C-alpha positions as CSV (number, residue, x, y, z in Angstrom):
1,M,74.7,46.6,-106.0
2,S,75.9,48.4,-102.9
3,A,79.5,48.1,-101.7
4,P,80.1,45.7,-98.8
5,S,79.9,47.3,-95.3
6,P,79.8,46.2,-91.7
7,Q,76.0,46.5,-91.9
8,N,75.7,44.6,-95.1
9,P,78.9,42.4,-95.7
10,G,77.6,40.9,-98.9
11,L,77.6,37.3,-100.1
12,T,81.2,37.3,-101.2
13,N,82.4,38.2,-97.7
14,W,80.2,35.5,-96.2
15,L,81.7,32.9,-98.5
16,L,85.2,34.2,-97.7
17,I,84.8,33.8,-93.9
18,I,83.3,30.3,-94.3
19,S,86.3,29.4,-96.5
20,L,88.6,30.8,-93.8
21,G,86.9,28.7,-91.2
22,V,87.7,25.6,-93.3
23,I,91.3,26.6,-94.0
24,W,92.1,27.5,-90.4
25,G,90.3,24.5,-89.1
26,A,92.6,22.3,-91.0
27,A,95.6,24.2,-89.8
28,F,95.6,22.5,-86.5
29,M,96.3,19.1,-88.2
30,A,99.0,20.7,-90.4
31,M,100.8,22.2,-87.4
32,T,100.6,18.9,-85.5
33,V,102.3,17.1,-88.4
34,A,104.9,19.9,-89.0
35,L,105.9,19.7,-85.3
36,E,106.9,16.1,-85.8
37,G,109.9,17.3,-87.7
38,F,110.6,20.9,-86.5
39,G,110.6,22.9,-83.4
40,Y,107.9,25.3,-82.3
41,W,109.8,28.4,-83.1
42,T,111.0,27.1,-86.5
43,V,107.4,26.3,-87.5
44,A,106.1,29.7,-86.5
45,A,109.0,31.6,-88.3
46,W,109.0,29.6,-91.5
47,R,105.2,29.8,-91.8
48,L,105.6,33.6,-92.0
49,A,108.7,33.5,-94.2
50,I,107.3,31.1,-96.8
51,G,104.0,32.8,-96.8
52,A,105.6,36.2,-97.3
53,I,107.7,34.9,-100.2
54,A,104.7,33.3,-101.9
55,L,102.5,36.4,-101.6
56,T,105.3,38.7,-102.7
57,A,105.9,36.6,-105.8
58,I,102.2,36.5,-106.7
59,G,101.6,40.1,-105.8
60,T,104.5,41.3,-108.0
61,A,103.3,39.2,-110.9
62,I,99.8,40.8,-110.9
63,G,100.9,44.3,-110.1
64,Q,100.5,44.3,-106.3
65,G,104.2,44.5,-105.3
66,F,105.6,46.4,-102.4
67,G,105.7,49.6,-104.5
68,E,101.9,49.7,-104.3
69,I,102.1,50.2,-100.6
70,T,104.2,53.3,-101.1
71,R,101.9,54.5,-104.0
72,T,98.6,54.0,-102.2
73,G,99.4,54.2,-98.5
74,G,102.6,56.2,-98.4
75,A,104.7,56.2,-95.2
76,S,101.6,55.5,-93.2
77,G,100.9,52.4,-95.2
78,W,104.3,51.0,-94.4
79,V,103.9,51.8,-90.7
80,Y,100.6,49.9,-90.6
81,A,102.1,47.0,-92.5
82,I,105.0,46.7,-90.1
83,V,102.8,47.1,-87.0
84,L,100.4,44.5,-88.3
85,G,103.3,42.1,-88.9
86,L,104.4,42.4,-85.3
87,E,100.9,42.7,-83.7
88,S,99.0,40.1,-85.7
89,Y,101.8,37.6,-86.6
90,A,105.2,37.7,-84.9
91,L,104.0,38.5,-81.4
92,P,101.0,36.2,-81.2
93,F,102.8,33.4,-83.0
94,A,105.6,33.7,-80.4
95,L,103.2,33.9,-77.4
96,L,101.1,31.0,-78.6
97,T,104.2,28.9,-79.3
98,W,105.5,29.4,-75.8
99,G,102.1,29.3,-74.1
100,L,101.0,26.0,-75.7
101,Q,103.9,24.3,-74.0
102,H,102.4,25.0,-70.6
103,V,98.6,25.0,-71.1
104,P,96.1,22.6,-72.7
105,S,95.3,23.2,-76.3
106,A,91.6,23.3,-75.3
107,F,92.3,26.4,-73.3
108,A,93.9,28.1,-76.3
109,G,90.9,27.0,-78.4
110,V,88.4,28.7,-75.9
111,T,90.6,31.8,-75.7
112,M,90.9,32.3,-79.4
113,G,87.2,31.6,-79.7
114,M,86.5,34.5,-77.3
115,L,88.2,36.9,-79.7
116,P,84.9,38.6,-80.5
117,L,84.4,39.6,-76.8
118,L,87.9,41.2,-76.8
119,I,87.2,43.1,-80.0
120,L,83.9,44.6,-78.8
121,P,85.4,47.3,-76.6
122,L,88.2,48.1,-79.2
123,V,85.6,48.5,-82.0
124,A,83.5,50.7,-79.7
125,V,86.4,53.1,-79.2
126,F,88.4,52.9,-82.4
127,S,86.0,51.7,-85.1
128,P,82.5,52.9,-84.0
129,E,81.2,53.0,-87.6
130,E,80.9,49.2,-87.5
131,G,78.1,49.5,-85.0
132,I,77.6,47.6,-81.8
133,G,74.0,46.9,-80.8
134,P,72.0,44.5,-78.7
135,R,71.8,42.0,-81.5
136,R,75.5,41.7,-82.0
137,I,76.2,41.6,-78.3
138,A,73.6,38.8,-77.8
139,G,74.9,36.9,-80.8
140,I,78.5,37.0,-79.6
141,G,77.4,35.9,-76.2
142,L,75.5,32.9,-77.6
143,G,78.5,31.9,-79.7
144,S,80.9,32.2,-76.7
145,V,78.6,29.9,-74.7
146,G,78.6,27.4,-77.5
147,L,82.4,27.3,-77.6
148,L,82.6,26.8,-73.8
149,I,80.2,23.8,-74.2
150,L,82.3,22.4,-77.1
151,F,85.6,22.4,-75.2
152,G,84.1,21.5,-71.9
153,P,85.1,22.5,-68.3
154,S,88.4,20.7,-68.7
155,A,89.7,23.6,-70.8
156,L,89.8,25.8,-67.7
157,E,91.1,23.2,-65.3
158,S,94.5,23.6,-63.7
159,D,97.2,21.0,-64.1
160,G,99.5,22.6,-61.5
161,S,102.5,23.0,-63.8
162,R,105.1,25.5,-62.9
163,F,104.5,28.0,-65.7
164,E,100.8,27.4,-66.2
165,L,99.7,30.9,-65.1
166,L,102.3,32.5,-67.4
167,G,101.2,30.2,-70.2
168,R,97.6,31.2,-69.8
169,L,98.6,34.9,-69.7
170,A,100.6,34.4,-72.9
171,V,97.7,32.8,-74.7
172,L,95.4,35.6,-73.5
173,L,97.8,38.2,-74.7
174,A,98.1,36.5,-78.1
175,A,94.3,36.7,-78.4
176,F,94.4,40.4,-77.5
177,C,97.1,40.9,-80.2
178,Y,94.8,39.4,-82.8
179,A,91.9,41.6,-81.7
180,A,94.0,44.8,-81.8
181,G,95.5,43.8,-85.1
182,S,92.0,43.4,-86.6
183,V,91.0,46.9,-85.6
184,A,94.3,48.3,-86.8
185,T,93.8,46.7,-90.2
186,R,90.4,48.4,-90.4
187,R,92.0,51.8,-89.7
188,A,94.8,51.3,-92.2
189,P,95.0,53.3,-95.5
190,K,93.3,51.5,-98.4
191,M,96.0,49.4,-100.0
192,P,96.0,46.3,-102.4
193,P,95.4,43.3,-100.1
194,L,98.1,41.1,-101.5
195,A,100.8,43.8,-101.1
196,F,99.5,44.7,-97.6
197,A,99.5,41.1,-96.5
198,A,102.9,40.3,-98.0
199,A,104.5,43.2,-96.3
200,S,102.9,42.3,-93.0
201,L,104.1,38.7,-93.2
202,A,107.6,39.8,-94.2
203,S,107.8,42.1,-91.2
204,G,106.8,39.3,-88.9
205,A,109.2,36.9,-90.5
206,I,112.1,39.3,-90.2
207,L,111.6,39.4,-86.4
208,L,110.9,35.7,-85.8
209,L,113.4,34.0,-88.1
210,P,116.5,35.2,-86.1
211,I,114.8,34.2,-82.9
212,A,114.0,30.7,-84.3
213,I,117.6,30.2,-85.5
214,W,119.1,31.4,-82.3
215,I,116.9,29.1,-80.1
216,E,116.6,26.0,-82.3
217,G,119.2,26.5,-85.0
218,W,118.9,26.0,-88.8
219,P,116.8,22.9,-89.6
220,A,119.3,20.0,-90.0
221,A,116.9,18.1,-92.2
222,W,113.6,18.6,-94.0
223,P,111.6,15.4,-93.6
224,L,108.9,15.0,-96.3
225,R,105.8,14.7,-94.3
226,P,106.5,17.6,-91.8
227,T,107.8,19.7,-94.6
228,L,104.6,19.3,-96.7
229,A,102.6,20.1,-93.6
230,L,104.6,23.2,-93.0
231,L,104.2,24.3,-96.7
232,Y,100.4,23.9,-96.4
233,A,100.4,25.9,-93.1
234,A,102.5,28.6,-94.8
235,L,100.6,28.9,-98.1
236,F,97.0,28.5,-97.0
237,P,96.3,29.3,-93.3
238,T,99.0,31.9,-93.4
239,A,99.5,33.5,-96.8
240,L,96.1,33.0,-98.4
241,A,94.3,33.7,-95.2
242,A,96.2,36.9,-94.5
243,A,95.1,38.4,-97.9
244,V,91.5,37.2,-97.4
245,R,91.5,38.5,-93.8
246,I,92.6,42.0,-94.9
247,R,90.0,42.0,-97.6
248,V,87.2,41.0,-95.3
249,I,88.1,43.4,-92.4
250,T,88.6,46.4,-94.7
251,T,85.2,45.9,-96.4
252,A,83.0,44.2,-93.8
253,G,84.6,45.1,-90.6
254,S,86.6,43.5,-87.8
255,L,83.5,42.3,-85.9
256,F,82.2,40.4,-88.9
257,M,85.6,38.8,-89.4
258,T,85.5,37.4,-85.8
259,L,82.6,35.1,-86.9
260,T,85.4,32.9,-88.3
261,N,86.6,32.2,-84.7
262,Y,83.3,30.5,-84.0
263,M,83.5,28.4,-87.1
264,L,87.1,27.4,-86.7
265,P,86.9,25.0,-83.7
266,I,83.8,23.3,-85.3
267,W,85.8,22.6,-88.5
268,A,88.8,21.5,-86.5
269,V,86.6,18.9,-84.7
270,I,85.0,17.7,-87.9
271,F,88.4,17.3,-89.6
272,G,89.6,15.3,-86.6
273,I,86.7,13.0,-86.8
274,V,86.8,12.5,-90.6
275,L,90.5,12.4,-91.2
276,L,92.1,11.4,-87.9
277,D,89.3,9.0,-86.8
278,E,88.8,10.9,-83.5
279,D,85.7,10.3,-81.4
280,L,82.7,12.5,-81.9
281,P,82.3,14.8,-78.9
282,P,78.7,14.3,-77.5
283,Q,78.3,18.0,-77.0
284,L,79.2,18.9,-80.6
285,F,75.7,19.4,-81.9
286,I,74.6,21.5,-78.9
287,A,77.6,23.7,-79.3
288,L,77.1,23.9,-83.1
289,A,73.4,24.9,-82.6
290,L,74.4,27.7,-80.1
291,I,77.2,29.0,-82.4
292,L,75.0,29.1,-85.4
293,A,72.3,30.8,-83.4
294,G,74.8,33.4,-82.2
295,I,75.9,34.1,-85.8
296,A,72.2,34.3,-86.9
297,V,71.3,36.7,-84.2
298,S,74.4,39.0,-84.5
299,Q,74.1,39.1,-88.3
300,S,70.3,38.8,-88.7
301,R,70.0,42.1,-90.7
302,A,73.0,41.2,-92.9
303,I,71.6,37.8,-93.6
304,Q,68.3,39.3,-94.6
305,A,70.1,41.7,-96.9
306,A,72.1,38.8,-98.5
307,F,68.9,37.1,-99.4
308,G,67.3,40.2,-100.8
309,S,65.2,41.3,-97.9
310,R,65.3,45.0,-97.0
311,R,62.8,44.9,-94.1
312,G,63.9,45.8,-90.6
């Protein structure tokens, strides 16, 4: 069996990105509940801190402690871990936290969903071995149209608020941070994913925690329901997802990883319908068909390889 690659990600990586879509899709509900008891900055900072503590404990127990970064990546490994912590966690978390106070959440959903479009030029320059051809460009375009249909034109409408423009710029910059972080992860020295993820989360937490305490203070209380939601957000969409994300990007590439951005809003809508009794958007099935078609087109050769076909 050949090793996973951007041209042939392998069945395991397919299962991992589908799982990430489910995990991140449920994160929206968890964040909503967590914000019932805590401020925006507190939620963002403690997501990183609790996630870093959990991954550090697990990694140390199975031989993937911080020492493995020094052993396998050296000084360069630590530089990448710190940069990733700032670029993929602290900075985008802070930008999204601020931006979502001034723009509709649907705008953020569309912007995050467009991440593959932002990654394309970065991959072309910094990670050309992943390969960008007509199929991938066409597939990403189809998926992007599906997301626009899912969220509807209201996502781009202006509400005239004072900081709306700055809020939109903050969300766009957060998306660019995620895109750049994905490519940086691909270029990092090969390191154990738990150790790499734990060090990155810890770097982000070290920056955000003092800011959260300065702006919102230490939490005066830890109400049960918001606290449980915060724990879920920290342990699954943050800690577990960070380790899985690094594994997928380093083996299958940053472009392949962005397929999760198409799955995420679909799962978020489904969870809202099933668990929160929200209305079924009439455009859901059209959007889903376009998104699935985009994934099929962009990954057609990889899908054939996963099912044993070596033609074309």
